[in-house]
C-alpha positions in Angstrom: -2.8 1.7 -23.6 -3.9 2.8 -27.0 -6.4 5.5 -27.9 -7.8 5.7 -31.4 -9.0 8.7 -33.2 -10.7 7.1 -36.2 -11.0 9.3 -39.3 -14.7 9.3 -40.3 -13.5 9.1 -43.9 -12.4 5.6 -42.7 -9.2 5.7 -43.1 8.1 -3.6 -19.9 6.1 -2.5 -18.9 4.4 -1.4 -15.8 1.3 -0.2 -17.6 1.0 -0.5 -21.4 2.2 -4.0 -22.5 4.7 -4.0 -25.3 4.1 -7.7 -25.6 0.5 -7.2 -26.7 0.4 -3.5 -27.3 3.0 -3.2 -30.0 1.3 -6.0 -32.0 -2.0 -4.2 -31.7 -0.5 -0.9 -32.7 1.1 -2.4 -35.8 -2.2 -3.9 -36.9 -4.1 -0.7 -36.3 -1.6 1.4 -38.3 -1.6 -1.2 -41.1 -5.4 -0.6 -41.3 -5.3 3.2 -41.5 -6.1 4.0 -37.9 -4.7 7.1 -36.1 -3.1 5.8 -32.9 -2.4 7.7 -29.7 -0.6 5.9 -26.9 -0.8 6.7 -23.3 2.1 5.2 -21.4 3.6 5.6 -18.0 6.0 8.5 -17.4 9.1 6.2 -17.0 8.5 3.8 -19.9 11.4 3.0 -22.2 9.3 1.4 -24.9 9.9 2.7 -28.4 6.9 3.2 -30.6 6.6 3.6 -34.3 7.0 7.2 -35.7 3.3 7.4 -36.8 2.1 7.0 -33.2 1.5 10.0 -30.9 2.9 9.1 -27.5 1.8 10.8 -24.3 3.6 9.9 -21.2 1.4 10.2 -18.2 1.1 9.3 -14.5 -2.5 8.3 -15.2 -3.7 11.1 -12.9 -7.4 12.1 -13.0 -6.7 15.4 -14.9 -4.4 13.8 -17.5 -6.8 10.9 -18.2 -9.7 13.2 -18.6 -8.0 15.5 -21.1 -6.2 12.7 -23.0 -9.4 10.7 -23.5 -11.2 13.6 -25.0 -12.2 13.2 -28.7 -11.2 9.5 -28.9 -13.5 7.2 -30.7 -12.1 4.1 -29.1 -9.8 2.9 -26.4 -7.8 -0.4 -26.5 -6.5 -1.0 -23.0 -3.3 -3.1 -22.7 -2.5 -2.4 -19.0 -0.6 -5.2 -17.4 -2.1 -7.2 -14.5 0.0 -5.4 -11.9 -1.8 -2.1 -12.5 -5.1 -3.4 -13.8 -7.0 -1.4 -11.1 -6.2 1.7 -13.1 -8.6 0.4 -15.8 -11.6 1.2 -13.6 -10.6 4.9 -13.7 -10.0 4.8 -17.5 -13.4 3.2 -18.1 -15.1 5.9 -16.0 -13.4 8.7 -17.9 -13.8 7.1 -21.3 -17.5 6.8 -20.8 -17.8 10.3 -19.4 -16.0 12.1 -22.2 -17.8 10.2 -25.0 -15.6 7.3 -26.1 -17.8 5.1 -28.2 -15.9 1.7 -28.0 -13.8 0.3 -25.2 -11.7 -2.8 -25.4 -10.5 -3.8 -22.0 -7.3 -5.5 -21.1 -8.9 -9.0 -21.1 -6.1 -10.5 -23.2 -4.8 -13.8 -21.8 -6.7 -16.2 -19.7 -10.4 -16.4 -19.4 -12.2 -15.3 -16.3 -13.5 -18.9 -16.2 -10.0 -20.1 -15.1 -11.2 -19.8 -11.5 -9.9 -23.3 -10.7 -6.3 -22.0 -10.9 -5.6 -20.5 -7.5 -2.7 -18.4 -8.8 -5.1 -16.4 -11.0 -7.6 -15.5 -8.3 -6.4 -11.9 -7.7 -6.1 -11.2 -11.4 -9.5 -12.7 -12.2 -11.1 -10.6 -9.5 -9.7 -7.4 -11.1 -10.9 -8.5 -14.5 -14.4 -9.2 -13.2 -14.7 -5.8 -11.6 -13.6 -4.2 -15.0 -16.2 -6.2 -16.9 -18.9 -5.4 -14.4 -18.2 -1.7 -14.7 -18.2 -1.9 -18.5 -21.6 -3.7 -18.5 -23.0 -1.0 -16.2 -21.7 1.9 -18.3 -23.0 0.3 -21.5 -26.4 -0.2 -20.0 -26.6 3.4 -18.7 -25.2 4.9 -21.9 -26.2 3.4 -25.3 -23.4 5.3 -27.1 -20.8 3.5 -25.0 -20.0 0.0 -26.2 -17.3 -2.5 -25.4 -15.8 -5.7 -26.7 -13.6 -8.2 -25.0 -10.9 -10.4 -26.6 -9.8 -13.4 -24.6 -7.1 -15.3 -26.5 -5.9 -17.7 -23.9 -2.6 -17.9 -22.1 0.5 -16.4 -23.8 2.4 -19.6 -24.1 5.8 -18.1 -24.8 5.6 -15.8 -21.8 4.2 -18.6 -19.5 7.0 -21.0 -20.4 9.7 -18.3 -19.8 8.1 -17.2 -16.4 7.6 -20.7 -15.1 10.7 -22.9 -15.5 9.0 -25.6 -13.4 7.1 -26.5 -16.6 10.4 -28.0 -17.7 11.3 -25.8 -20.7 14.6 -23.9 -21.0 13.5 -21.1 -23.3 16.9 -19.3 -23.2 18.7 -22.4 -24.6 
């Protein structure tokens, strides 16, 4: 998960996804953003030097204190722990985060005709519903979702039945 403190002068994951997250971090740093990363206590991911890394168990107290004074949150939680995003949305709105980007990367919620995605899509729908409610209740809290489609490289590696031998 990424937290941004934007200067007004404009300047493996069990939780945060290095697959997506590191690319996002790189782009944000290239564009002058100050980036803080919350990651699980036992992560082994290496982050760029310019990033402030906070290892956390995502407890209530750690979330509330770490979300303070952030302008934006970009959530890159993996689908296995996506339920944590509900807590993060709650705390982000409560402490004054102005923009939230949920972990919506990957497939669209409209892929309901794929039975294997049913559980994941249910979690994503709950997240989006909560974001809509929070934004309606609090005009200073906004959110944006980026749905880029399936990560083909990952899908081909995870599903050998597609007939591709990625390692070779």
